[in-house]
CHARMM-style PDB file with segment names, atoms N, HN, CA, C and O in Angstrom:
ATOM      1  N   UNK     1      82.928 144.097 119.244  1.00  0.00      PROA
ATOM      2  CA  UNK     1      82.184 143.754 118.053  1.00  0.00      PROA
ATOM      3  C   UNK     1      83.095 143.082 117.042  1.00  0.00      PROA
ATOM      4  O   UNK     1      82.686 142.146 116.355  1.00  0.00      PROA
ATOM      5  N   UNK     2      84.350 143.567 116.949  1.00  0.00      PROA
ATOM      6  HN  UNK     2      84.682 144.327 117.507  1.00  0.00      PROA
ATOM      7  CA  UNK     2      85.297 142.954 116.017  1.00  0.00      PROA
ATOM      8  C   UNK     2      85.565 141.513 116.418  1.00  0.00      PROA
ATOM      9  O   UNK     2      85.716 140.638 115.566  1.00  0.00      PROA
ATOM     10  N   UNK     3      85.623 141.272 117.731  1.00  0.00      PROA
ATOM     11  HN  UNK     3      85.501 141.983 118.424  1.00  0.00      PROA
ATOM     12  CA  UNK     3      85.876 139.922 118.209  1.00  0.00      PROA
ATOM     13  C   UNK     3      84.769 138.983 117.784  1.00  0.00      PROA
ATOM     14  O   UNK     3      85.022 137.852 117.371  1.00  0.00      PROA
ATOM     15  N   UNK     4      83.551 139.454 117.886  1.00  0.00      PROA
ATOM     16  HN  UNK     4      83.345 140.373 118.221  1.00  0.00      PROA
ATOM     17  CA  UNK     4      82.394 138.644 117.499  1.00  0.00      PROA
ATOM     18  C   UNK     4      82.416 138.359 115.997  1.00  0.00      PROA
ATOM     19  O   UNK     4      82.133 137.238 115.574  1.00  0.00      PROA
ATOM     20  N   UNK     5      82.746 139.353 115.206  1.00  0.00      PROA
ATOM     21  HN  UNK     5      82.977 140.263 115.550  1.00  0.00      PROA
ATOM     22  CA  UNK     5      82.787 139.189 113.752  1.00  0.00      PROA
ATOM     23  C   UNK     5      83.874 138.205 113.363  1.00  0.00      PROA
ATOM     24  O   UNK     5      83.667 137.352 112.500  1.00  0.00      PROA
ATOM     25  N   UNK     6      85.026 138.320 113.995  1.00  0.00      PROA
ATOM     26  HN  UNK     6      85.194 139.013 114.696  1.00  0.00      PROA
ATOM     27  CA  UNK     6      86.129 137.393 113.708  1.00  0.00      PROA
ATOM     28  C   UNK     6      85.742 135.981 114.141  1.00  0.00      PROA
ATOM     29  O   UNK     6      86.007 135.020 113.418  1.00  0.00      PROA
ATOM     30  N   UNK     7      85.129 135.847 115.291  1.00  0.00      PROA
ATOM     31  HN  UNK     7      84.914 136.627 115.878  1.00  0.00      PROA
ATOM     32  CA  UNK     7      84.711 134.536 115.773  1.00  0.00      PROA
ATOM     33  C   UNK     7      83.688 133.910 114.835  1.00  0.00      PROA
ATOM     34  O   UNK     7      83.783 132.722 114.525  1.00  0.00      PROA
ATOM     35  N   UNK     8      82.734 134.673 114.388  1.00  0.00      PROA
ATOM     36  HN  UNK     8      82.657 135.638 114.639  1.00  0.00      PROA
ATOM     37  CA  UNK     8      81.729 134.174 113.445  1.00  0.00      PROA
ATOM     38  C   UNK     8      82.390 133.766 112.138  1.00  0.00      PROA
ATOM     39  O   UNK     8      82.044 132.733 111.566  1.00  0.00      PROA
ATOM     40  N   UNK     9      83.333 134.563 111.661  1.00  0.00      PROA
ATOM     41  HN  UNK     9      83.614 135.402 112.126  1.00  0.00      PROA
ATOM     42  CA  UNK     9      84.032 134.230 110.402  1.00  0.00      PROA
ATOM     43  C   UNK     9      84.818 132.945 110.549  1.00  0.00      PROA
ATOM     44  O   UNK     9      84.796 132.100 109.655  1.00  0.00      PROA
ATOM     45  N   UNK    10      85.511 132.785 111.659  1.00  0.00      PROA
ATOM     46  HN  UNK    10      85.529 133.472 112.386  1.00  0.00      PROA
ATOM     47  CA  UNK    10      86.297 131.564 111.899  1.00  0.00      PROA
ATOM     48  C   UNK    10      85.371 130.357 111.990  1.00  0.00      PROA
ATOM     49  O   UNK    10      85.659 129.308 111.414  1.00  0.00      PROA
ATOM     50  N   UNK    11      84.271 130.500 112.704  1.00  0.00      PROA
ATOM     51  HN  UNK    11      84.038 131.352 113.172  1.00  0.00      PROA
ATOM     52  CA  UNK    11      83.324 129.384 112.807  1.00  0.00      PROA
ATOM     53  C   UNK    11      82.741 129.030 111.443  1.00  0.00      PROA
ATOM     54  O   UNK    11      82.565 127.853 111.128  1.00  0.00      PROA
ATOM     55  N   UNK    12      82.443 130.033 110.645  1.00  0.00      PROA
ATOM     56  HN  UNK    12      82.586 130.989 110.901  1.00  0.00      PROA
ATOM     57  CA  UNK    12      81.887 129.771 109.302  1.00  0.00      PROA
ATOM     58  C   UNK    12      82.905 129.037 108.441  1.00  0.00      PROA
ATOM     59  O   UNK    12      82.551 128.107 107.717  1.00  0.00      PROA
ATOM     60  N   UNK    13      84.155 129.447 108.514  1.00  0.00      PROA
ATOM     61  HN  UNK    13      84.442 130.203 109.103  1.00  0.00      PROA
ATOM     62  CA  UNK    13      85.202 128.759 107.746  1.00  0.00      PROA
ATOM     63  C   UNK    13      85.389 127.334 108.248  1.00  0.00      PROA
ATOM     64  O   UNK    13      85.598 126.415 107.456  1.00  0.00      PROA
ATOM     65  N   UNK    14      85.317 127.154 109.543  1.00  0.00      PROA
ATOM     66  HN  UNK    14      85.148 127.901 110.187  1.00  0.00      PROA
ATOM     67  CA  UNK    14      85.437 125.821 110.105  1.00  0.00      PROA
ATOM     68  C   UNK    14      84.328 124.910 109.655  1.00  0.00      PROA
ATOM     69  O   UNK    14      84.567 123.750 109.321  1.00  0.00      PROA
ATOM     70  N   UNK    15      83.119 125.423 109.643  1.00  0.00      PROA
ATOM     71  HN  UNK    15      82.926 126.365 109.914  1.00  0.00      PROA
ATOM     72  CA  UNK    15      81.985 124.617 109.164  1.00  0.00      PROA
ATOM     73  C   UNK    15      82.094 124.322 107.680  1.00  0.00      PROA
ATOM     74  O   UNK    15      81.752 123.229 107.230  1.00  0.00      PROA
ATOM     75  N   UNK    16      82.566 125.291 106.926  1.00  0.00      PROA
ATOM     76  HN  UNK    16      82.844 126.180 107.291  1.00  0.00      PROA
ATOM     77  CA  UNK    16      82.734 125.070 105.480  1.00  0.00      PROA
ATOM     78  C   UNK    16      83.775 124.003 105.225  1.00  0.00      PROA
ATOM     79  O   UNK    16      83.639 123.202 104.301  1.00  0.00      PROA
ATOM     80  N   UNK    17      84.824 123.990 106.049  1.00  0.00      PROA
ATOM     81  HN  UNK    17      84.935 124.641 106.800  1.00  0.00      PROA
ATOM     82  CA  UNK    17      85.872 122.988 105.867  1.00  0.00      PROA
ATOM     83  C   UNK    17      85.382 121.594 106.244  1.00  0.00      PROA
ATOM     84  O   UNK    17      85.879 120.601 105.714  1.00  0.00      PROA
ATOM     85  N   UNK    18      84.432 121.511 107.138  1.00  0.00      PROA
ATOM     86  HN  UNK    18      84.029 122.318 107.570  1.00  0.00      PROA
ATOM     87  CA  UNK    18      83.895 120.226 107.559  1.00  0.00      PROA
ATOM     88  C   UNK    18      82.745 119.739 106.683  1.00  0.00      PROA
ATOM     89  O   UNK    18      82.218 118.645 106.889  1.00  0.00      PROA
ATOM     90  N   UNK    19      82.363 120.548 105.716  1.00  0.00      PROA
ATOM     91  HN  UNK    19      82.790 121.436 105.549  1.00  0.00      PROA
ATOM     92  CA  UNK    19      81.248 120.191 104.855  1.00  0.00      PROA
ATOM     93  C   UNK    19      81.555 118.887 104.123  1.00  0.00      PROA
ATOM     94  O   UNK    19      82.636 118.721 103.557  1.00  0.00      PROA
ATOM     95  N   UNK    20      80.599 117.971 104.139  1.00  0.00      PROA
ATOM     96  HN  UNK    20      79.721 118.106 104.599  1.00  0.00      PROA
ATOM     97  CA  UNK    20      80.807 116.667 103.514  1.00  0.00      PROA
ATOM     98  C   UNK    20      80.866 116.798 102.000  1.00  0.00      PROA
ATOM     99  O   UNK    20      80.054 117.483 101.378  1.00  0.00      PROA
ATOM    100  N   UNK    21      81.819 116.146 101.452  1.00  0.00      PROA
ATOM    101  HN  UNK    21      82.478 115.590 101.958  1.00  0.00      PROA
ATOM    102  CA  UNK    21      81.954 116.048  99.998  1.00  0.00      PROA
ATOM    103  C   UNK    21      82.052 114.569  99.662  1.00  0.00      PROA
ATOM    104  O   UNK    21      83.122 114.055  99.336  1.00  0.00      PROA
ATOM    105  N   UNK    22      80.923 113.908  99.747  1.00  0.00      PROA
ATOM    106  HN  UNK    22      80.054 114.326 100.012  1.00  0.00      PROA
ATOM    107  CA  UNK    22      80.925 112.442  99.623  1.00  0.00      PROA
ATOM    108  C   UNK    22      81.452 111.980  98.293  1.00  0.00      PROA
ATOM    109  O   UNK    22      82.207 111.010  98.237  1.00  0.00      PROA
ATOM    110  N   UNK    23      81.078 112.645  97.211  1.00  0.00      PROA
ATOM    111  HN  UNK    23      80.465 113.434  97.256  1.00  0.00      PROA
ATOM    112  CA  UNK    23      81.529 112.193  95.886  1.00  0.00      PROA
ATOM    113  C   UNK    23      83.049 112.272  95.787  1.00  0.00      PROA
ATOM    114  O   UNK    23      83.688 111.342  95.297  1.00  0.00      PROA
ATOM    115  N   UNK    24      83.622 113.364  96.244  1.00  0.00      PROA
ATOM    116  HN  UNK    24      83.102 114.120  96.642  1.00  0.00      PROA
ATOM    117  CA  UNK    24      85.089 113.516  96.203  1.00  0.00      PROA
ATOM    118  C   UNK    24      85.755 112.507  97.122  1.00  0.00      PROA
ATOM    119  O   UNK    24      86.776 111.918  96.768  1.00  0.00      PROA
ATOM    120  N   UNK    25      85.178 112.305  98.307  1.00  0.00      PROA
ATOM    121  HN  UNK    25      84.348 112.784  98.595  1.00  0.00      PROA
ATOM    122  CA  UNK    25      85.746 111.342  99.240  1.00  0.00      PROA
ATOM    123  C   UNK    25      85.664 109.924  98.692  1.00  0.00      PROA
ATOM    124  O   UNK    25      86.609 109.145  98.817  1.00  0.00      PROA
ATOM    125  N   UNK    26      84.527 109.596  98.085  1.00  0.00      PROA
ATOM    126  HN  UNK    26      83.760 110.229  97.984  1.00  0.00      PROA
ATOM    127  CA  UNK    26      84.375 108.262  97.502  1.00  0.00      PROA
ATOM    128  C   UNK    26      85.359 108.042  96.371  1.00  0.00      PROA
ATOM    129  O   UNK    26      85.939 106.963  96.254  1.00  0.00      PROA
ATOM    130  N   UNK    27      85.555 109.050  95.541  1.00  0.00      PROA
ATOM    131  HN  UNK    27      85.085 109.927  95.636  1.00  0.00      PROA
ATOM    132  CA  UNK    27      86.518 108.940  94.451  1.00  0.00      PROA
ATOM    133  C   UNK    27      87.939 108.752  94.994  1.00  0.00      PROA
ATOM    134  O   UNK    27      88.713 107.951  94.470  1.00  0.00      PROA
ATOM    135  N   UNK    28      88.260 109.488  96.031  1.00  0.00      PROA
ATOM    136  HN  UNK    28      87.631 110.139  96.456  1.00  0.00      PROA
ATOM    137  CA  UNK    28      89.590 109.368  96.644  1.00  0.00      PROA
ATOM    138  C   UNK    28      89.782 107.979  97.243  1.00  0.00      PROA
ATOM    139  O   UNK    28      90.843 107.372  97.094  1.00  0.00      PROA
ATOM    140  N   UNK    29      88.745 107.477  97.923  1.00  0.00      PROA
ATOM    141  HN  UNK    29      87.884 107.970  98.044  1.00  0.00      PROA
ATOM    142  CA  UNK    29      88.803 106.145  98.505  1.00  0.00      PROA
ATOM    143  C   UNK    29      88.963 105.097  97.416  1.00  0.00      PROA
ATOM    144  O   UNK    29      89.749 104.160  97.558  1.00  0.00      PROA
ATOM    145  N   UNK    30      88.222 105.253  96.333  1.00  0.00      PROA
ATOM    146  HN  UNK    30      87.583 106.014  96.217  1.00  0.00      PROA
ATOM    147  CA  UNK    30      88.319 104.297  95.221  1.00  0.00      PROA
ATOM    148  C   UNK    30      89.720 104.311  94.633  1.00  0.00      PROA
ATOM    149  O   UNK    30      90.279 103.257  94.329  1.00  0.00      PROA
ATOM    150  N   UNK    31      90.288 105.499  94.471  1.00  0.00      PROA
ATOM    151  HN  UNK    31      89.834 106.355  94.718  1.00  0.00      PROA
ATOM    152  CA  UNK    31      91.638 105.583  93.927  1.00  0.00      PROA
ATOM    153  C   UNK    31      92.651 104.883  94.848  1.00  0.00      PROA
ATOM    154  O   UNK    31      93.553 104.198  94.365  1.00  0.00      PROA
ATOM    155  N   UNK    32      92.509 105.049  96.129  1.00  0.00      PROA
ATOM    156  HN  UNK    32      91.776 105.606  96.520  1.00  0.00      PROA
ATOM    157  CA  UNK    32      93.399 104.387  97.072  1.00  0.00      PROA
ATOM    158  C   UNK    32      93.235 102.875  96.995  1.00  0.00      PROA
ATOM    159  O   UNK    32      94.220 102.136  96.986  1.00  0.00      PROA
ATOM    160  N   UNK    33      91.987 102.419  96.941  1.00  0.00      PROA
ATOM    161  HN  UNK    33      91.187 103.019  96.949  1.00  0.00      PROA
ATOM    162  CA  UNK    33      91.738 100.989  96.854  1.00  0.00      PROA
ATOM    163  C   UNK    33      92.278 100.416  95.551  1.00  0.00      PROA
ATOM    164  O   UNK    33      92.868  99.336  95.546  1.00  0.00      PROA
ATOM    165  N   UNK    34      92.082 101.127  94.450  1.00  0.00      PROA
ATOM    166  HN  UNK    34      91.603 102.005  94.454  1.00  0.00      PROA
ATOM    167  CA  UNK    34      92.590 100.648  93.164  1.00  0.00      PROA
ATOM    168  C   UNK    34      94.110 100.577  93.170  1.00  0.00      PROA
ATOM    169  O   UNK    34      94.695  99.633  92.638  1.00  0.00      PROA
ATOM    170  N   UNK    35      94.740 101.560  93.762  1.00  0.00      PROA
ATOM    171  HN  UNK    35      94.265 102.327  94.195  1.00  0.00      PROA
ATOM    172  CA  UNK    35      96.203 101.541  93.857  1.00  0.00      PROA
ATOM    173  C   UNK    35      96.674 100.358  94.700  1.00  0.00      PROA
ATOM    174  O   UNK    35      97.664  99.705  94.371  1.00  0.00      PROA
ATOM    175  N   UNK    36      95.959 100.091  95.784  1.00  0.00      PROA
ATOM    176  HN  UNK    36      95.154 100.621  96.051  1.00  0.00      PROA
ATOM    177  CA  UNK    36      96.325  98.960  96.633  1.00  0.00      PROA
ATOM    178  C   UNK    36      96.154  97.643  95.881  1.00  0.00      PROA
ATOM    179  O   UNK    36      96.999  96.754  95.987  1.00  0.00      PROA
ATOM    180  N   UNK    37      95.081  97.517  95.133  1.00  0.00      PROA
ATOM    181  HN  UNK    37      94.394  98.239  95.048  1.00  0.00      PROA
ATOM    182  CA  UNK    37      94.853  96.284  94.346  1.00  0.00      PROA
ATOM    183  C   UNK    37      95.950  96.127  93.283  1.00  0.00      PROA
ATOM    184  O   UNK    37      96.450  95.027  93.053  1.00  0.00      PROA
ATOM    185  N   UNK    38      96.313  97.240  92.644  1.00  0.00      PROA
ATOM    186  HN  UNK    38      95.906  98.135  92.831  1.00  0.00      PROA
ATOM    187  CA  UNK    38      97.369  97.163  91.632  1.00  0.00      PROA
ATOM    188  C   UNK    38      98.687  96.746  92.252  1.00  0.00      PROA
ATOM    189  O   UNK    38      99.407  95.920  91.692  1.00  0.00      PROA
ATOM    190  N   UNK    39      99.009  97.316  93.414  1.00  0.00      PROA
ATOM    191  HN  UNK    39      98.424  97.987  93.869  1.00  0.00      PROA
ATOM    192  CA  UNK    39     100.259  96.957  94.102  1.00  0.00      PROA
ATOM    193  C   UNK    39     100.232  95.484  94.537  1.00  0.00      PROA
ATOM    194  O   UNK    39     101.236  94.780  94.426  1.00  0.00      PROA
ATOM    195  N   UNK    40      99.096  95.035  95.024  1.00  0.00      PROA
ATOM    196  HN  UNK    40      98.280  95.607  95.114  1.00  0.00      PROA
ATOM    197  CA  UNK    40      98.983  93.655  95.474  1.00  0.00      PROA
ATOM    198  C   UNK    40      99.109  92.696  94.288  1.00  0.00      PROA
ATOM    199  O   UNK    40      99.779  91.668  94.389  1.00  0.00      PROA
ATOM    200  N   UNK    41      98.469  93.028  93.173  1.00  0.00      PROA
ATOM    201  HN  UNK    41      97.925  93.862  93.091  1.00  0.00      PROA
ATOM    202  CA  UNK    41      98.576  92.191  91.988  1.00  0.00      PROA
ATOM    203  C   UNK    41     100.014  92.126  91.474  1.00  0.00      PROA
ATOM    204  O   UNK    41     100.485  91.065  91.065  1.00  0.00      PROA
ATOM    205  N   UNK    42     100.697  93.246  91.496  1.00  0.00      PROA
ATOM    206  HN  UNK    42     100.315  94.108  91.828  1.00  0.00      PROA
ATOM    207  CA  UNK    42     102.096  93.274  91.041  1.00  0.00      PROA
ATOM    208  C   UNK    42     102.972  92.434  91.954  1.00  0.00      PROA
ATOM    209  O   UNK    42     103.853  91.712  91.486  1.00  0.00      PROA
ATOM    210  N   UNK    43     102.731  92.526  93.256  1.00  0.00      PROA
ATOM    211  HN  UNK    43     102.015  93.112  93.636  1.00  0.00      PROA
ATOM    212  CA  UNK    43     103.495  91.727  94.213  1.00  0.00      PROA
ATOM    213  C   UNK    43     103.225  90.239  94.016  1.00  0.00      PROA
ATOM    214  O   UNK    43     104.141  89.417  94.050  1.00  0.00      PROA
ATOM    215  N   UNK    44     101.955  89.909  93.810  1.00  0.00      PROA
ATOM    216  HN  UNK    44     101.211  90.577  93.782  1.00  0.00      PROA
ATOM    217  CA  UNK    44     101.607  88.488  93.560  1.00  0.00      PROA
ATOM    218  C   UNK    44     102.265  87.972  92.296  1.00  0.00      PROA
ATOM    219  O   UNK    44     102.767  86.848  92.275  1.00  0.00      PROA
ATOM    220  N   UNK    45     102.270  88.774  91.245  1.00  0.00      PROA
ATOM    221  HN  UNK    45     101.861  89.687  91.262  1.00  0.00      PROA
ATOM    222  CA  UNK    45     102.901  88.363  89.992  1.00  0.00      PROA
ATOM    223  C   UNK    45     104.395  88.154  90.177  1.00  0.00      PROA
ATOM    224  O   UNK    45     104.974  87.214  89.632  1.00  0.00      PROA
ATOM    225  N   UNK    46     105.012  89.035  90.948  1.00  0.00      PROA
ATOM    226  HN  UNK    46     104.541  89.798  91.391  1.00  0.00      PROA
ATOM    227  CA  UNK    46     106.451  88.895  91.190  1.00  0.00      PROA
ATOM    228  C   UNK    46     106.753  87.651  91.996  1.00  0.00      PROA
ATOM    229  O   UNK    46     107.700  86.925  91.692  1.00  0.00      PROA
ATOM    230  N   UNK    47     105.957  87.397  93.023  1.00  0.00      PROA
ATOM    231  HN  UNK    47     105.188  87.986  93.270  1.00  0.00      PROA
ATOM    232  CA  UNK    47     106.167  86.197  93.846  1.00  0.00      PROA
ATOM    233  C   UNK    47     105.974  84.946  92.988  1.00  0.00      PROA
ATOM    234  O   UNK    47     106.752  83.997  93.079  1.00  0.00      PROA
ATOM    235  N   UNK    48     104.944  84.953  92.165  1.00  0.00      PROA
ATOM    236  HN  UNK    48     104.311  85.724  92.091  1.00  0.00      PROA
ATOM    237  CA  UNK    48     104.680  83.799  91.298  1.00  0.00      PROA
ATOM    238  C   UNK    48     105.820  83.568  90.323  1.00  0.00      PROA
ATOM    239  O   UNK    48     106.256  82.435  90.120  1.00  0.00      PROA
ATOM    240  N   UNK    49     106.303  84.651  89.718  1.00  0.00      PROA
ATOM    241  HN  UNK    49     105.950  85.572  89.883  1.00  0.00      PROA
ATOM    242  CA  UNK    49     107.426  84.541  88.777  1.00  0.00      PROA
ATOM    243  C   UNK    49     108.679  84.006  89.497  1.00  0.00      PROA
ATOM    244  O   UNK    49     109.386  83.147  88.971  1.00  0.00      PROA
ATOM    245  N   UNK    50     108.936  84.518  90.687  1.00  0.00      PROA
ATOM    246  HN  UNK    50     108.361  85.216  91.114  1.00  0.00      PROA
ATOM    247  CA  UNK    50     110.110  84.028  91.437  1.00  0.00      PROA
ATOM    248  C   UNK    50     109.977  82.566  91.803  1.00  0.00      PROA
ATOM    249  O   UNK    50     110.946  81.810  91.737  1.00  0.00      PROA
ATOM    250  N   UNK    51     108.762  82.164  92.194  1.00  0.00      PROA
ATOM    251  HN  UNK    51     107.975  82.778  92.248  1.00  0.00      PROA
ATOM    252  CA  UNK    51     108.531  80.763  92.534  1.00  0.00      PROA
ATOM    253  C   UNK    51     108.699  79.870  91.309  1.00  0.00      PROA
ATOM    254  O   UNK    51     109.282  78.789  91.391  1.00  0.00      PROA
ATOM    255  N   UNK    52     108.183  80.331  90.180  1.00  0.00      PROA
ATOM    256  HN  UNK    52     107.709  81.209  90.113  1.00  0.00      PROA
ATOM    257  CA  UNK    52     108.331  79.575  88.928  1.00  0.00      PROA
ATOM    258  C   UNK    52     109.801  79.438  88.559  1.00  0.00      PROA
ATOM    259  O   UNK    52     110.243  78.362  88.156  1.00  0.00      PROA
ATOM    260  N   UNK    53     110.561  80.521  88.694  1.00  0.00      PROA
ATOM    261  HN  UNK    53     110.202  81.395  89.021  1.00  0.00      PROA
ATOM    262  CA  UNK    53     111.987  80.470  88.375  1.00  0.00      PROA
ATOM    263  C   UNK    53     112.720  79.514  89.296  1.00  0.00      PROA
ATOM    264  O   UNK    53     113.578  78.753  88.848  1.00  0.00      PROA
ATOM    265  N   UNK    54     112.392  79.547  90.578  1.00  0.00      PROA
ATOM    266  HN  UNK    54     111.695  80.165  90.942  1.00  0.00      PROA
ATOM    267  CA  UNK    54     113.022  78.627  91.529  1.00  0.00      PROA
ATOM    268  C   UNK    54     112.676  77.195  91.216  1.00  0.00      PROA
ATOM    269  O   UNK    54     113.535  76.315  91.280  1.00  0.00      PROA
ATOM    270  N   UNK    55     111.420  76.949  90.875  1.00  0.00      PROA
ATOM    271  HN  UNK    55     110.722  77.663  90.823  1.00  0.00      PROA
ATOM    272  CA  UNK    55     110.995  75.585  90.536  1.00  0.00      PROA
ATOM    273  C   UNK    55     111.696  75.099  89.260  1.00  0.00      PROA
ATOM    274  O   UNK    55     112.133  73.951  89.180  1.00  0.00      PROA
ATOM    275  N   UNK    56     111.797  75.983  88.274  1.00  0.00      PROA
ATOM    276  HN  UNK    56     111.443  76.916  88.339  1.00  0.00      PROA
ATOM    277  CA  UNK    56     112.497  75.614  87.045  1.00  0.00      PROA
ATOM    278  C   UNK    56     113.962  75.305  87.304  1.00  0.00      PROA
ATOM    279  O   UNK    56     114.514  74.367  86.728  1.00  0.00      PROA
ATOM    280  N   UNK    57     114.583  76.077  88.155  1.00  0.00      PROA
ATOM    281  HN  UNK    57     114.135  76.839  88.623  1.00  0.00      PROA
ATOM    282  CA  UNK    57     115.993  75.842  88.488  1.00  0.00      PROA
ATOM    283  C   UNK    57     116.151  74.514  89.228  1.00  0.00      PROA
ATOM    284  O   UNK    57     117.101  73.769  88.988  1.00  0.00      PROA
ATOM    285  N   UNK    58     115.214  74.229  90.124  1.00  0.00      PROA
ATOM    286  HN  UNK    58     114.443  74.834  90.319  1.00  0.00      PROA
ATOM    287  CA  UNK    58     115.265  72.939  90.847  1.00  0.00      PROA
ATOM    288  C   UNK    58     115.058  71.782  89.885  1.00  0.00      PROA
ATOM    289  O   UNK    58     115.736  70.758  89.979  1.00  0.00      PROA
ATOM    290  N   UNK    59     114.126  71.945  88.967  1.00  0.00      PROA
ATOM    291  HN  UNK    59     113.576  72.776  88.891  1.00  0.00      PROA
ATOM    292  CA  UNK    59     113.885  70.868  87.981  1.00  0.00      PROA
ATOM    293  C   UNK    59     115.104  70.659  87.097  1.00  0.00      PROA
ATOM    294  O   UNK    59     115.447  69.522  86.772  1.00  0.00      PROA
ATOM    295  N   UNK    60     115.765  71.751  86.705  1.00  0.00      PROA
ATOM    296  HN  UNK    60     115.486  72.675  86.969  1.00  0.00      PROA
ATOM    297  CA  UNK    60     116.953  71.629  85.881  1.00  0.00      PROA
ATOM    298  C   UNK    60     118.067  70.936  86.659  1.00  0.00      PROA
ATOM    299  O   UNK    60     118.778  70.095  86.108  1.00  0.00      PROA
ATOM    300  N   UNK    61     118.222  71.281  87.929  1.00  0.00      PROA
ATOM    301  HN  UNK    61     117.644  71.964  88.376  1.00  0.00      PROA
ATOM    302  CA  UNK    61     119.242  70.629  88.761  1.00  0.00      PROA
ATOM    303  C   UNK    61     118.946  69.147  88.927  1.00  0.00      PROA
ATOM    304  O   UNK    61     119.849  68.313  88.856  1.00  0.00      PROA
ATOM    305  N   UNK    62     117.687  68.828  89.148  1.00  0.00      PROA
ATOM    306  HN  UNK    62     116.954  69.505  89.206  1.00  0.00      PROA
ATOM    307  CA  UNK    62     117.300  67.411  89.273  1.00  0.00      PROA
ATOM    308  C   UNK    62     117.576  66.654  87.974  1.00  0.00      PROA
ATOM    309  O   UNK    62     118.064  65.524  87.995  1.00  0.00      PROA
ATOM    310  N   UNK    63     117.260  67.285  86.853  1.00  0.00      PROA
ATOM    311  HN  UNK    63     116.863  68.203  86.836  1.00  0.00      PROA
ATOM    312  CA  UNK    63     117.482  66.636  85.568  1.00  0.00      PROA
ATOM    313  C   UNK    63     118.962  66.427  85.334  1.00  0.00      PROA
ATOM    314  O   UNK    63     119.379  65.376  84.846  1.00  0.00      PROA
ATOM    315  N   UNK    64     119.769  67.441  85.688  1.00  0.00      PROA
ATOM    316  HN  UNK    64     119.430  68.294  86.085  1.00  0.00      PROA
ATOM    317  CA  UNK    64     121.220  67.292  85.504  1.00  0.00      PROA
ATOM    318  C   UNK    64     121.774  66.204  86.418  1.00  0.00      PROA
ATOM    319  O   UNK    64     122.660  65.448  86.021  1.00  0.00      PROA
ATOM    320  N   UNK    65     121.261  66.125  87.620  1.00  0.00      PROA
ATOM    321  HN  UNK    65     120.541  66.739  87.942  1.00  0.00      PROA
ATOM    322  CA  UNK    65     121.710  65.072  88.552  1.00  0.00      PROA
ATOM    323  C   UNK    65     121.313  63.710  88.025  1.00  0.00      PROA
ATOM    324  O   UNK    65     122.093  62.764  88.137  1.00  0.00      PROA
ATOM    325  N   UNK    66     120.151  63.580  87.466  1.00  0.00      PROA
ATOM    326  HN  UNK    66     119.518  64.348  87.375  1.00  0.00      PROA
ATOM    327  CA  UNK    66     119.693  62.293  86.898  1.00  0.00      PROA
ATOM    328  C   UNK    66     120.565  61.922  85.709  1.00  0.00      PROA
ATOM    329  O   UNK    66     120.937  60.760  85.547  1.00  0.00      PROA
ATOM    330  N   UNK    67     120.893  62.903  84.879  1.00  0.00      PROA
ATOM    331  HN  UNK    67     120.592  63.847  85.011  1.00  0.00      PROA
ATOM    332  CA  UNK    67     121.769  62.643  83.736  1.00  0.00      PROA
ATOM    333  C   UNK    67     123.149  62.208  84.194  1.00  0.00      PROA
ATOM    334  O   UNK    67     123.735  61.297  83.610  1.00  0.00      PROA
ATOM    335  N   UNK    68     123.672  62.844  85.225  1.00  0.00      PROA
ATOM    336  HN  UNK    68     123.195  63.584  85.699  1.00  0.00      PROA
ATOM    337  CA  UNK    68     124.978  62.484  85.754  1.00  0.00      PROA
ATOM    338  C   UNK    68     124.967  61.082  86.336  1.00  0.00      PROA
ATOM    339  O   UNK    68     125.906  60.308  86.153  1.00  0.00      PROA
ATOM    340  N   UNK    69     123.878  60.767  87.046  1.00  0.00      PROA
ATOM    341  HN  UNK    69     123.114  61.396  87.195  1.00  0.00      PROA
ATOM    342  CA  UNK    69     123.771  59.389  87.586  1.00  0.00      PROA
ATOM    343  C   UNK    69     123.684  58.374  86.478  1.00  0.00      PROA
ATOM    344  O   UNK    69     124.290  57.306  86.569  1.00  0.00      PROA
ATOM    345  N   UNK    70     122.950  58.678  85.443  1.00  0.00      PROA
ATOM    346  HN  UNK    70     122.457  59.545  85.369  1.00  0.00      PROA
ATOM    347  CA  UNK    70     122.801  57.734  84.318  1.00  0.00      PROA
ATOM    348  C   UNK    70     124.125  57.560  83.642  1.00  0.00      PROA
ATOM    349  O   UNK    70     124.480  56.436  83.288  1.00  0.00      PROA
ATOM    350  N   UNK    71     124.876  58.619  83.445  1.00  0.00      PROA
ATOM    351  HN  UNK    71     124.587  59.532  83.733  1.00  0.00      PROA
ATOM    352  CA  UNK    71     126.188  58.530  82.811  1.00  0.00      PROA
ATOM    353  C   UNK    71     127.143  57.726  83.649  1.00  0.00      PROA
ATOM    354  O   UNK    71     127.925  56.938  83.118  1.00  0.00      PROA
ATOM    355  N   UNK    72     127.094  57.913  84.969  1.00  0.00      PROA
ATOM    356  HN  UNK    72     126.459  58.554  85.401  1.00  0.00      PROA
ATOM    357  CA  UNK    72     127.959  57.154  85.886  1.00  0.00      PROA
ATOM    358  C   UNK    72     127.603  55.686  85.859  1.00  0.00      PROA
ATOM    359  O   UNK    72     128.484  54.826  85.837  1.00  0.00      PROA
ATOM    360  N   UNK    73     126.311  55.394  85.859  1.00  0.00      PROA
ATOM    361  HN  UNK    73     125.595  56.092  85.877  1.00  0.00      PROA
ATOM    362  CA  UNK    73     125.860  53.993  85.824  1.00  0.00      PROA
ATOM    363  C   UNK    73     126.232  53.334  84.506  1.00  0.00      PROA
ATOM    364  O   UNK    73     126.609  52.162  84.502  1.00  0.00      PROA
ATOM    365  N   UNK    74     126.143  54.028  83.410  1.00  0.00      PROA
ATOM    366  HN  UNK    74     125.837  54.980  83.413  1.00  0.00      PROA
ATOM    367  CA  UNK    74     126.493  53.470  82.109  1.00  0.00      PROA
ATOM    368  C   UNK    74     127.981  53.252  81.989  1.00  0.00      PROA
ATOM    369  O   UNK    74     128.421  52.322  81.314  1.00  0.00      PROA
ATOM    370  N   UNK    75     128.763  54.098  82.635  1.00  0.00      PROA
ATOM    371  HN  UNK    75     128.406  54.854  83.183  1.00  0.00      PROA
ATOM    372  CA  UNK    75     130.221  53.985  82.535  1.00  0.00      PROA
ATOM    373  C   UNK    75     130.720  52.805  83.356  1.00  0.00      PROA
ATOM    374  O   UNK    75     131.814  52.300  83.103  1.00  0.00      PROA
ATOM    375  N   UNK    76     129.956  52.364  84.315  1.00  0.00      PROA
ATOM    376  HN  UNK    76     129.067  52.774  84.521  1.00  0.00      PROA
ATOM    377  CA  UNK    76     130.408  51.256  85.164  1.00  0.00      PROA
ATOM    378  C   UNK    76     130.211  50.003  84.449  1.00  0.00      PROA
ATOM    379  OT1 UNK    76     130.524  48.935  84.976  1.00  0.00      PROA
TER     380      UNK     76
END
């Protein structure tokens, strides 16, 4: 009889653990998705900033090279 009572108790706990909690699950899913969006946006912003910095550095190098060429041409 004790075995049956323990088995019933275990089964009841198992069913209780499997009980759907859609609102809590949806909130958890939303939190995960929001965190992923935030991380993606931060990564995109960082990539954009790095690309802008690289482009600015390239433009500065090109401008300096053009100035050097102009100075060389004027000196000749």
